[in-house]
N, C-alpha and C positions, 0 to 999 in steps of 0.2 A: 222577053229571052231576059228583062234584067231582075226582075223579081224572083224567078224560081232557080235563077242564079245565088240571090241574096238571100232566099231562103234556106237553099244547101249548104251558103257559108256561113249561117247563124248556127244550123243545125250541127254541123261541123266543129265549131268554137263551144258551142252552148256547155256541152261537157264540160271541156277546159275551163268557162269562165265559173261553173259552177266548181268545179274542183280550187279554183283560186281564191274563190269568195270563202268557200268552207276551211282555209288553210287559213287567212285572214283572220277569221273569226274564232277560228281554235289557237290559233299563236295569239291574240288578244284577250282570252278569255284564260290558256294557261298562264299567261305571261301577271294579270291581276292578280288573279289566284295565289302564285308565287311570290310576289311582289307585295303583297298587302295583307297576308295570311302565313303564309310558309316562311320569311326571313321574319318577319317582325315576331313568329313564336320563335324561331332558333335563336335571336337572341335574346330573348327572354329568359328561356333556358340555360344560355350559355352564363349570362347576369346573375341568375338563381344558384348554378354550381361552380359561381365563384371564378370563372373563367380571368385569365390576364387581359387584360386592356388589348394590348399587342397583337394577343394572338385572335381573340375575339374580331378585333377590327378584320383580321386576314382571311378568318373562319366566313366573314361576312360578305368578303370581297368574291370569294372563290365560290360561296354560294346565289351570290348575284349574277355569275355568270354562266353558275351550272342551272340557275332558271332560264336565263334565256337561249342556252342548247335546249333545252328539256323542252321549252315551247314550240321552239320551231320542230325538233322532231315530232313532236305531239302533231302538230297542224301538219305536217306531212304523211302521217300515217293516217290521220281522219280522212283528210281529203283523197285519199286514194292515190298518194305521191311518194309512195315510203321504196317504189322500186329507184329512185333518183338518188338515196344514199346509197344502194347497191352498186348500180353503176358508176357512184363518185367515189368509192373507196380505195380503188385502184390512182386516178389521181389527188386526191388527200393524203393517201401513203408519198406518191411524190413529190408532193408539194411539202410535205414537213422534211423529208429527207434536204431536199434543197434549201430550205428555209433552216435546217439546222446548222449548214455549213457556212451558211451567209450570215447567219445572227449568231453566233458562238459567243459574243460578250453578252449578247443580250440574255441568252441562255443562261450564259453561268450566273451571270446577274437573279435569274428568276430564281433558281437553284437554291442561290445563296440566299436570296428572301426568304425563301420555304423554311431554311435553318433559323435564319435571325428571329422571324415570326412566332416559329414554333420554342424559341428562346426563350425559357420563364426567366432568365435572368437581364434580360436586354428589353425594354419594355417602354413605351411610351412617357415621355416627363422625365428618363432619366437625365441625368448630368453626365456626360463624356466626352473622354480625350482620345485622341487618336494622332498618330504622325500627320492628318493636314489639317489638326485643328482642334477644338473644342466648342459644344455646347449642347444644346438643350434639345432630346429627341421630340420632336413633332408631329412626324406622321413617319409610317412605317408600310411599304407598299412591296409589291414582290420584283421590283425593279430597284429599288432604290430608296434610300432612307434621307428624311428632309430633315435637318438639324436648326436651329436657331442659336446664331452666338450669341456671345455677349454685347456684341455690337448691334444687335437687332437685324442682322441680316439672315435670309434663311439659306443656305447650303443645302444642296442635293447631293447626297454620296452615293454613287454605285455600292449597292452591297457586296458586290467582291472585292470591292476596296477593304471593307470592313472585315470580311469575313477571312483575309487574306493577311492582316496585321494585328496588330497588336492594340489592343480599345481597353481603355480602363476607363471603369465604371466607380466613381469614388459614394456614390448612394448606395448600393447595392446593401451594404451592413447597414447598422443602427448606430453607429457611431463612427465619426470623422477627427482622424487629427488632421492640427493646424499647426505650422514650424516657420517661424519667424527668426529669420538671423539677423542679428546685430552686431557691431562692431565698435570696440571700446579702444580706448589707449592702455598702453601699456602701464601708464602710471594706475588707472582705476584700481579701485575698492571691488576687487572680483567677487567677495563673502557678500558686499552688501550690494553690488549689482544682483546675483543669486536672488538675495532674499527678497528685492524689489519686485524682479519676475516673478516671481512666485506667487506674492501678496499681491500682484493685479491680478494675475491668473485667478486667484482664491476668491479675489470682489468680485468678482464678473458672474452674474447670474446664469449666464450660459456657457460655462465652462464646468464639466463635468469632475468631480471628486476623483473617480477611479476610472480609466487611471488618471493618477493625482498631475498636476504639472510639474515640470522639472524644465533644467538648463542643463545643456551641456557645452564643453567647448570643441569649436569643431577645429580649427585651426590655430596658430601659431606665430607670425612673422612679423610684419610691420605693424598689425593692429591685431590685438584676440578678439578673433572671431567667436562669436555662440548664437546659439540656436535654442529659442524658448518654444518649449512643444507643451499644445495643451489638448484637450478632445472637446467635442461638442457632440452633442444627442440627435442633431436634427442636420443631418448630410446633404443639405439641400445648397446649392450655390450661389445663393442667396443669405443664406444665412452664416456660410463659410465666410462670404467678402464681410459681410458685415460684423462681426464677433471678429475677425482678424484688424478691419478697421478701427474697430474700438478697444482692442486691444493694443494694438499699436502706438494709438493715440494716448491712453492711458501710460503705456511706458514714456510716450514721449515726456510729459510732464513729471510722473515722479523720480526717473533717474536723474535730470536735474537739480529737482527739489534735493536729492539724495548727495550732492556734490558731484554726481558721474557724468563724465559728457559724451555724447553717441558719435560716431562717425571720428573724424579725424582726431587722432591722440595728443595734435599741438604739435610746436615746433621742437626737431630734433636737435639736442646740442652736439656739436661735432669735438671732440679733444684733437690736439696734433698740432704738427707745424705745416704750413706751405712754401713750398722751396720755386725758386725759377730757374730753369736751367737754357744758357744762352748756346746756339752751335751757327753755324754759321748757314746759310741759304743763299742759292746759287741766284742768279741775279736773273735768269732768264724767266723764271720763275712769277717775275714781277712785269714782263717785257711780253711775256707770251712766245717764248723760246726765240725770241730775235733781239739782240744785242741793238742799243740804242746809243 
């Protein structure tokens, strides 16, 4: 009795086991083909065509997901289980709608990520500034952008936050301006100060001749405030910080040598008279309102 039952049970599930084995084998072969042939070939073609690194990485991620999906679909069809796709279409549609309402923020980040990835002016390695911080882009995916700050911290910024705020990209063009604010006293020789600032800029090997260095007076109140303006050809954060520091150090050396002091303009001489006015003061001011 037991043997016939086992034989019948085996015969009943033999076809299913065969389908499952065929499915697993097909998925493995299709995934290996896509992973080790299609993906490298696509990466080589994108590199050959000069595709931006950010866009290339995004497309490679999409292709990796497509390879997995295609492998599963191929496995189902080859194993004769394609009917599962038809029967699950309604369920998948319902789940898609439900997830769409439950994960609106995630969907928004994914859509924003698609725009960022395809933007040729927003790339990995760029130095950016936005309302929430500043740093160098390390990675961009379809949900968030990872930025390394200049304190060596990695910040994960939702893509929706970057597409709904102003983002400054100082390295987009081939030149970058550096402004260095200075304060001088009213007794300083401005002509000499301007000459020293321009000379220090012209002597720096990384400062461009065109546009030429310039100095502007930005305000005059208790001090004279100037802004020295120079341009560099390598618009990276490292070059910006290095050139600005070297230029500031040179200014701090040359101005005192020319008899010009930075910062506080020194004591201010006051003219006039000082008078003292006497008046009666109620006694309760000294006794907390109570007479003693």
